[in-house]
Backbone as JSON, one array per atom type, in Angstrom:
{
  "sequence": "MMSSKTNQSELILDAAYKCVSEKGYANISLRDIAKEANVALSQLHYYFGSKKKLLQEIIKRMIGKYTTELEKQIKKSQSDKKEISNVFNFIKEALERNPELFKILFDLSSLALRSDSFKLMLSDLFDHLSGVIKECIDESSSIVDEFKDFSSSTLSRLILGSVLGVAFEYTLDSNKNEDILDSLDALSVIFQ",
  "N": [[0.83, -1.18, 0.0], [0.48, 2.27, -0.81], [2.03, 5.08, 0.73], [0.51, 8.0, 2.28], [1.92, 10.24, 1.58], [3.19, 9.46, -0.81], [0.89, 8.96, -2.33], [-0.16, 11.56, -2.47], [1.85, 12.97, -3.85], [1.79, 11.54, -6.25], [-0.8, 12.14, -7.11], [-0.52, 14.88, -7.56], [1.42, 14.79, -9.61], [-0.08, 13.48, -11.62], [-2.06, 15.42, -12.08], [-0.48, 17.55, -12.95], [0.61, 16.44, -15.29], [-1.7, 16.24, -16.83], [-2.45, 18.99, -17.04], [-0.17, 20.11, -18.35], [-0.2, 18.67, -20.75], [-2.58, 19.52, -21.86], [-2.45, 22.36, -21.97], [0.17, 23.18, -22.27], [3.5, 23.74, -21.09], [4.43, 26.4, -20.74], [2.09, 27.79, -20.49], [0.8, 27.27, -18.13], [0.39, 27.48, -14.58], [1.71, 26.95, -11.26], [-0.43, 27.24, -9.6], [-2.57, 26.51, -11.26], [-2.08, 23.79, -11.52], [-2.25, 22.98, -8.84], [-4.94, 23.51, -8.39], [-6.14, 21.73, -10.21], [-5.28, 19.33, -9.07], [-6.52, 19.51, -6.71], [-5.34, 20.4, -4.33], [-3.49, 22.24, -1.84], [-1.51, 25.04, -2.81], [0.91, 25.21, -1.48], [1.56, 22.56, -1.05], [2.53, 21.65, -3.51], [4.92, 23.02, -3.64], [6.15, 21.9, -1.41], [6.44, 19.15, -2.14], [7.74, 19.26, -4.66], [9.13, 21.66, -5.08], [9.58, 23.54, -7.31], [8.15, 24.72, -10.41], [9.64, 23.89, -12.59], [11.08, 21.71, -11.54], [8.95, 20.04, -10.99], [8.03, 19.52, -13.6], [10.26, 18.16, -14.53], [10.06, 15.83, -13.0], [7.68, 14.78, -14.04], [8.54, 14.2, -16.59], [10.59, 12.3, -16.11], [9.03, 10.23, -15.08], [7.36, 9.73, -17.27], [9.25, 8.95, -19.22], [10.28, 6.62, -18.04], [7.98, 4.98, -17.97], [7.1, 4.8, -20.72], [9.36, 4.02, -22.19], [9.8, 1.52, -21.12], [7.4, 0.27, -21.89], [7.74, 0.35, -24.69], [9.99, -1.31, -24.99], [8.88, -3.74, -24.1], [6.92, -4.1, -26.07], [8.47, -4.45, -28.36], [9.79, -6.82, -27.73], [7.72, -8.66, -27.68], [7.3, -10.06, -29.97], [6.28, -12.71, -32.14], [8.21, -14.49, -32.94], [11.51, -15.5, -31.87], [13.16, -13.45, -32.38], [13.61, -9.94, -32.04], [11.39, -7.64, -33.43], [11.57, -5.06, -35.8], [9.3, -3.9, -36.83], [7.6, -3.78, -34.71], [8.31, -1.47, -33.36], [7.28, 0.57, -34.95], [4.59, -0.12, -34.82], [4.11, 0.27, -32.09], [4.45, 3.08, -31.81], [2.41, 3.98, -33.47], [0.11, 2.96, -32.16], [0.4, 4.3, -29.72], [0.12, 6.96, -30.5], [-2.56, 7.01, -31.22], [-3.83, 6.17, -28.88], [-2.75, 7.63, -26.73], [-2.32, 10.6, -27.14], [-1.51, 12.73, -25.59], [0.98, 12.21, -24.52], [2.75, 12.73, -26.63], [2.29, 15.42, -27.05], [3.37, 16.51, -24.73], [6.0, 15.64, -25.06], [6.77, 17.09, -27.35], [6.44, 19.66, -26.41], [8.42, 19.64, -24.45], [10.61, 19.42, -26.14], [10.75, 21.96, -27.23], [11.34, 23.43, -24.92], [13.82, 22.35, -24.38], [15.52, 23.58, -26.11], [16.33, 25.84, -24.85], [17.1, 25.26, -22.3], [19.51, 23.71, -20.4], [19.15, 21.54, -18.63], [16.74, 20.36, -19.43], [17.45, 19.77, -22.02], [19.43, 17.84, -21.64], [17.88, 15.79, -20.48], [16.15, 15.17, -22.62], [17.98, 14.42, -24.57], [19.04, 12.14, -23.35], [16.74, 10.53, -23.34], [16.35, 10.21, -26.14], [18.75, 8.92, -26.78], [18.41, 6.52, -25.36], [16.07, 5.43, -26.55], [16.97, 5.2, -29.18], [18.96, 3.31, -28.77], [17.41, 1.05, -28.08], [16.1, 0.59, -30.5], [18.32, 0.14, -32.1], [19.19, -2.35, -31.11], [17.2, -4.01, -32.16], [17.72, -3.74, -34.88], [20.3, -4.82, -35.03], [19.72, -7.48, -34.57], [18.39, -8.2, -36.81], [19.02, -9.67, -39.66], [18.24, -9.13, -42.27], [17.85, -6.34, -42.42], [20.4, -5.43, -41.76], [21.84, -6.51, -43.93], [20.56, -5.27, -46.12], [21.03, -2.55, -45.72], [23.84, -2.24, -45.66], [25.85, -0.33, -45.93], [25.6, 1.43, -43.89], [25.8, 2.09, -40.42], [24.27, 0.29, -37.68], [23.63, 2.0, -35.66], [23.4, 4.47, -36.96], [21.19, 3.9, -38.58], [19.27, 3.43, -36.61], [18.96, 5.98, -35.55], [17.93, 7.26, -37.78], [15.46, 5.94, -38.05], [14.28, 6.59, -35.57], [14.15, 9.4, -35.8], [12.44, 9.56, -37.99], [10.02, 8.36, -37.04], [9.4, 10.11, -34.97], [9.05, 12.44, -36.41], [6.75, 11.79, -37.92], [5.01, 11.43, -35.79], [4.94, 14.04, -34.77], [3.79, 15.44, -36.93], [1.27, 14.16, -37.03], [0.28, 14.81, -34.51], [-0.07, 17.55, -34.77], [-2.03, 17.64, -36.71], [-5.29, 18.47, -37.03], [-7.35, 17.03, -38.14], [-6.66, 14.41, -37.93], [-5.56, 12.72, -39.94], [-5.51, 9.66, -41.53], [-3.62, 8.85, -43.38], [-1.25, 9.86, -42.49], [-0.64, 8.28, -40.25], [-0.49, 5.86, -41.61], [1.91, 6.14, -42.86], [3.72, 5.19, -41.07], [3.34, 2.47, -41.31], [4.35, 2.18, -43.86], [7.04, 2.81, -43.41], [7.65, 0.62, -41.86], [7.53, -1.44, -43.74], [9.63, -0.69, -45.43], [11.81, -1.17, -43.76], [11.84, -3.91, -43.34]],
  "CA": [[0.0, 0.0, 0.0], [1.25, 3.49, -0.9], [1.86, 6.02, 1.82], [-0.26, 9.18, 1.89], [2.86, 11.15, 0.92], [3.31, 8.98, -2.18], [-0.39, 9.21, -2.98], [-0.28, 12.99, -2.7], [2.77, 13.36, -4.93], [1.27, 10.94, -7.49], [-1.96, 12.95, -7.48], [0.01, 16.13, -8.12], [2.03, 14.47, -10.9], [-1.16, 13.22, -12.57], [-2.68, 16.7, -12.41], [0.49, 18.31, -13.74], [0.65, 15.8, -16.6], [-2.92, 16.66, -17.54], [-2.36, 20.42, -17.33], [0.87, 20.36, -19.34], [-0.61, 18.11, -22.04], [-3.7, 20.3, -22.39], [-2.18, 23.78, -22.18], [1.58, 23.45, -22.49], [4.25, 24.13, -19.9], [4.51, 27.86, -20.61], [0.76, 28.37, -20.29], [0.21, 26.86, -16.86], [1.08, 27.92, -13.36], [1.58, 25.99, -10.16], [-1.82, 27.37, -9.12], [-3.41, 25.68, -12.14], [-1.83, 22.38, -11.16], [-2.82, 22.78, -7.5], [-6.4, 23.49, -8.56], [-6.47, 20.45, -10.87], [-5.02, 18.25, -8.11], [-7.34, 19.79, -5.54], [-4.44, 20.49, -3.18], [-2.98, 23.59, -1.57], [-0.3, 25.41, -3.56], [2.09, 24.91, -0.64], [1.91, 21.14, -1.2], [3.37, 21.53, -4.69], [6.26, 23.48, -3.25], [6.68, 20.92, -0.47], [6.83, 17.92, -2.82], [8.56, 19.42, -5.86], [9.95, 22.85, -5.0], [9.35, 24.53, -8.35], [7.46, 24.25, -11.61], [10.64, 23.19, -13.41], [11.34, 20.4, -10.92], [7.74, 19.24, -11.19], [8.05, 19.03, -14.98], [11.32, 17.15, -14.62], [9.51, 14.58, -12.45], [6.72, 14.26, -15.03], [9.33, 13.66, -17.71], [11.21, 11.05, -15.64], [7.95, 9.24, -14.98], [6.95, 9.44, -18.64], [10.33, 8.21, -19.85], [10.3, 5.28, -17.46], [6.8, 4.22, -18.38], [6.98, 4.54, -22.15], [10.48, 3.23, -22.71], [9.53, 0.15, -20.69], [6.35, -0.24, -22.77], [8.33, 0.12, -26.01], [10.83, -2.5, -24.91], [7.98, -4.9, -24.04], [6.28, -4.25, -27.38], [9.47, -4.99, -29.28], [10.11, -8.2, -27.35], [6.57, -9.56, -27.73], [7.2, -10.66, -31.29], [5.97, -14.14, -32.11], [9.45, -15.25, -33.07], [12.49, -15.18, -30.83], [13.83, -12.21, -32.75], [12.9, -8.68, -31.85], [10.97, -7.16, -34.73], [11.58, -3.61, -35.96], [7.93, -3.45, -37.1], [6.95, -3.49, -33.42], [8.58, -0.07, -33.03], [6.3, 1.37, -35.68], [3.27, -0.43, -34.25], [4.02, 0.92, -30.78], [4.26, 4.52, -32.01], [1.07, 4.15, -34.04], [-0.86, 2.74, -31.08], [0.55, 5.37, -28.72], [-0.46, 8.18, -31.06], [-4.02, 6.89, -31.18], [-4.29, 5.92, -27.52], [-2.24, 8.58, -25.75], [-1.7, 11.74, -27.82], [-0.94, 13.66, -24.61], [2.4, 11.88, -24.4], [3.49, 13.41, -27.68], [2.18, 16.86, -26.81], [4.37, 16.83, -23.71], [7.33, 15.44, -25.66], [7.09, 18.2, -28.24], [6.59, 20.82, -25.54], [9.74, 19.47, -23.87], [11.59, 19.71, -27.19], [10.86, 23.42, -27.29], [12.05, 23.86, -23.71], [15.2, 21.85, -24.43], [16.33, 24.51, -26.89], [16.75, 26.94, -23.99], [17.43, 24.81, -20.95], [20.46, 22.59, -20.42], [18.65, 20.37, -17.9], [15.75, 19.7, -20.3], [18.2, 19.26, -23.18], [20.06, 16.6, -21.19], [16.83, 14.77, -20.32], [15.67, 14.78, -23.94], [19.07, 13.68, -25.21], [19.07, 10.82, -22.72], [15.6, 9.79, -23.87], [16.63, 9.83, -27.53], [19.82, 7.91, -26.76], [17.84, 5.25, -24.91], [15.17, 4.9, -27.6], [17.82, 4.8, -30.3], [19.61, 2.04, -28.38], [16.43, -0.03, -28.18], [15.9, 0.34, -31.93], [19.58, -0.44, -32.59], [19.18, -3.77, -30.78], [16.34, -4.68, -33.14], [18.43, -3.76, -36.16], [21.41, -5.77, -34.91], [19.19, -8.84, -34.61], [17.71, -8.42, -38.09], [20.03, -9.81, -40.73], [17.76, -8.53, -43.52], [18.12, -4.9, -42.38], [21.86, -5.27, -41.81], [22.26, -6.8, -45.31], [19.98, -4.27, -47.03], [21.63, -1.23, -45.48], [25.19, -2.57, -45.2], [26.74, 0.84, -45.97], [25.31, 2.28, -42.75], [25.86, 1.4, -39.12], [22.96, 0.11, -37.04], [23.41, 3.21, -34.88], [22.91, 5.47, -37.91], [19.83, 3.5, -38.98], [18.36, 3.61, -35.48], [18.68, 7.42, -35.48], [17.05, 7.55, -38.92], [14.13, 5.43, -37.7], [13.76, 7.41, -34.48], [13.8, 10.71, -36.36], [11.27, 9.39, -38.86], [8.78, 8.14, -36.27], [9.09, 11.34, -34.25], [8.51, 13.37, -37.41], [5.38, 11.37, -38.18], [4.24, 11.72, -34.57], [4.76, 15.49, -34.71], [2.82, 15.79, -37.96], [-0.04, 13.65, -36.62], [-0.14, 15.59, -33.34], [-0.51, 18.86, -35.24], [-3.15, 17.51, -37.65], [-6.58, 18.47, -36.32], [-8.25, 16.05, -38.77], [-6.12, 13.08, -37.65], [-5.49, 12.06, -41.24], [-4.99, 8.28, -41.42], [-2.44, 8.71, -44.23], [-0.06, 10.15, -41.68], [-0.34, 7.05, -39.49], [-0.11, 4.82, -42.57], [3.32, 6.28, -43.21], [4.46, 4.3, -40.16], [3.29, 1.15, -41.94], [5.28, 2.24, -44.99], [8.38, 2.69, -42.84], [7.82, -0.77, -41.44], [7.8, -2.23, -44.95], [10.97, -0.34, -45.88], [12.83, -1.72, -42.86], [11.63, -5.34, -43.13]],
  "C": [[0.88, 1.25, 0.0], [1.0, 4.37, 0.32], [1.07, 7.23, 1.34], [0.63, 10.2, 1.19], [3.03, 10.75, -0.55], [2.03, 9.24, -2.95], [-0.53, 10.67, -3.36], [0.63, 13.42, -3.85], [2.32, 12.77, -6.26], [0.06, 11.72, -8.01], [-1.51, 14.25, -8.13], [0.65, 15.87, -9.49], [0.98, 14.2, -11.97], [-1.81, 14.53, -13.02], [-1.75, 17.54, -13.28], [0.59, 17.76, -15.16], [-0.53, 16.26, -17.44], [-2.83, 18.13, -17.95], [-1.35, 20.72, -18.44], [0.43, 19.84, -20.71], [-1.74, 18.92, -22.68], [-3.32, 21.72, -22.78], [-0.73, 24.11, -22.52], [2.23, 24.02, -21.23], [4.23, 25.64, -19.68], [3.17, 28.49, -20.24], [0.08, 27.95, -18.99], [1.03, 27.41, -15.7], [0.95, 26.81, -12.32], [0.18, 26.06, -9.56], [-2.78, 26.52, -9.94], [-3.29, 24.21, -11.76], [-2.44, 22.07, -9.8], [-4.34, 22.68, -7.58], [-6.84, 22.16, -9.18], [-6.31, 19.28, -9.9], [-5.87, 18.37, -6.85], [-6.51, 19.74, -4.25], [-4.03, 21.95, -2.99], [-1.69, 23.82, -2.36], [0.96, 25.06, -2.77], [2.51, 23.44, -0.76], [2.77, 20.9, -2.44], [4.79, 21.94, -4.38], [6.92, 22.47, -2.32], [7.22, 19.68, -1.2], [7.85, 18.13, -3.94], [9.43, 20.68, -5.9], [9.66, 23.92, -6.04], [8.62, 23.88, -9.53], [8.42, 23.43, -12.49], [10.91, 21.79, -12.85], [10.14, 19.47, -11.06], [7.71, 18.68, -12.61], [9.13, 17.97, -15.16], [10.84, 15.8, -14.08], [8.5, 13.94, -13.4], [7.48, 13.57, -16.15], [10.0, 12.34, -17.3], [10.19, 9.92, -15.59], [7.52, 8.76, -16.37], [8.0, 8.58, -19.35], [10.36, 6.78, -19.34], [9.16, 4.42, -17.97], [6.84, 3.84, -19.85], [8.18, 3.83, -22.75], [10.32, 1.76, -22.32], [8.46, -0.48, -21.59], [6.89, -0.53, -24.16], [9.18, -1.14, -26.01], [9.97, -3.77, -24.86], [7.34, -5.17, -25.39], [7.24, -4.89, -28.38], [9.72, -6.46, -29.0], [8.94, -9.16, -27.49], [6.35, -10.19, -29.1], [6.97, -12.16, -31.17], [7.23, -15.0, -32.25], [10.38, -14.86, -31.92], [13.2, -13.87, -31.12], [12.95, -11.01, -32.41], [12.59, -8.14, -33.25], [10.94, -5.64, -34.77], [10.17, -3.09, -36.23], [7.18, -3.15, -35.8], [7.2, -2.06, -32.95], [7.51, 0.81, -33.67], [4.89, 1.13, -35.15], [3.07, 0.27, -32.91], [3.72, 2.41, -30.93], [2.85, 4.79, -32.53], [0.0, 4.0, -32.96], [-0.8, 3.85, -30.04], [-0.04, 6.68, -29.22], [-1.98, 8.16, -30.98], [-4.54, 6.86, -29.75], [-3.91, 7.03, -26.53], [-1.55, 9.77, -26.42], [-1.07, 12.75, -26.86], [0.56, 13.44, -24.43], [3.22, 12.68, -25.41], [3.41, 14.93, -27.53], [3.22, 17.29, -25.78], [5.78, 16.68, -24.28], [7.71, 16.61, -26.55], [7.21, 19.51, -27.48], [7.98, 20.8, -24.9], [10.83, 19.8, -24.9], [11.82, 21.2, -27.32], [11.64, 23.95, -26.09], [13.53, 23.48, -23.76], [16.11, 22.78, -25.24], [16.93, 25.61, -26.02], [17.19, 26.53, -22.59], [18.34, 23.59, -21.01], [19.9, 21.35, -19.72], [17.61, 19.62, -18.73], [16.43, 19.09, -21.52], [18.85, 17.92, -22.83], [19.03, 15.47, -21.06], [16.35, 14.26, -21.68], [16.74, 14.0, -24.69], [19.18, 12.27, -24.66], [17.92, 9.94, -23.23], [15.88, 9.32, -25.29], [17.73, 8.79, -27.62], [19.27, 6.54, -26.37], [16.96, 4.63, -25.99], [15.97, 4.44, -28.81], [18.53, 3.48, -30.02], [18.68, 0.85, -28.47], [16.21, -0.41, -29.64], [17.15, -0.31, -32.53], [19.65, -1.95, -32.3], [18.34, -4.57, -31.78], [17.06, -4.82, -34.48], [19.55, -4.78, -36.12], [20.94, -7.21, -35.0], [18.48, -9.17, -35.92], [18.73, -8.48, -39.22], [19.56, -9.16, -42.02], [18.03, -7.02, -43.55], [19.62, -4.65, -42.49], [22.37, -5.5, -43.23], [21.79, -5.71, -46.28], [20.66, -2.92, -46.92], [23.07, -1.37, -45.0], [26.17, -1.4, -45.2], [26.56, 1.75, -44.75], [25.36, 1.46, -41.46], [24.44, 1.25, -38.56], [22.62, 1.32, -36.18], [22.85, 4.33, -35.77], [21.47, 5.16, -38.3], [18.84, 3.7, -37.84], [18.0, 5.09, -35.32], [17.74, 7.85, -36.61], [15.6, 7.12, -38.6], [13.5, 6.29, -36.6], [13.32, 8.78, -34.99], [12.55, 10.64, -37.23], [9.99, 9.22, -38.06], [8.42, 9.38, -35.46], [8.53, 12.4, -35.19], [7.06, 13.06, -37.73], [4.5, 11.71, -36.97], [3.96, 13.22, -34.45], [3.7, 15.94, -35.71], [1.41, 15.37, -37.55], [-0.59, 14.45, -35.43], [-0.67, 16.95, -33.76], [-1.76, 18.8, -36.11], [-4.48, 17.42, -36.92], [-7.56, 17.46, -36.9], [-7.84, 14.6, -38.51], [-6.17, 12.19, -38.9], [-4.82, 10.69, -41.12], [-3.77, 8.05, -42.32], [-1.15, 8.96, -43.45], [0.34, 8.91, -40.89], [0.09, 5.92, -40.42], [1.34, 4.93, -42.99], [4.2, 5.46, -42.27], [4.45, 2.87, -40.7], [4.26, 1.08, -43.12], [6.72, 2.12, -44.5], [8.67, 1.25, -42.4], [8.16, -1.67, -42.61], [9.22, -1.96, -45.44], [12.04, -1.04, -45.06], [12.57, -3.19, -42.52], [12.81, -6.13, -43.61]]
}
């Protein structure tokens, strides 16, 4: 059972996640988060100290959750080999199921241009995701043979950049055009 302190901080993190995904980091205040969490403003300061530290905790939580989910998705292939197509499937499902994740990621990208601490967190996330994709490439002889002039590290960065580009385009598209998501299927075919 979680302690009341843990419950309170989780409640605040959930409220902050919701506020940031709906309005963006720059457009919310600690008061907005406190109101959403139905807690006193002083509790936010007690648990997290500042708005920046609160966002850093949201990001750590998000990174932990979604990188773990991506790794599980990749490993759940029917064969013993990790399948690169599972990366594309994961992103496609996440875009449909949890668009807030990408809104926060892209908001963080903007912040990372001006803040070394956010830049470091985002770089670490991209390094980790690229490493997960690289493992898939290393285990796929067809990709290694097809793209033999490029390292698996280079290809993993290409794939990561491509899926993030598609995710950004889809996040911005108010009509949620299915062609955008279908481009992930096309990438999957290219890297089979």
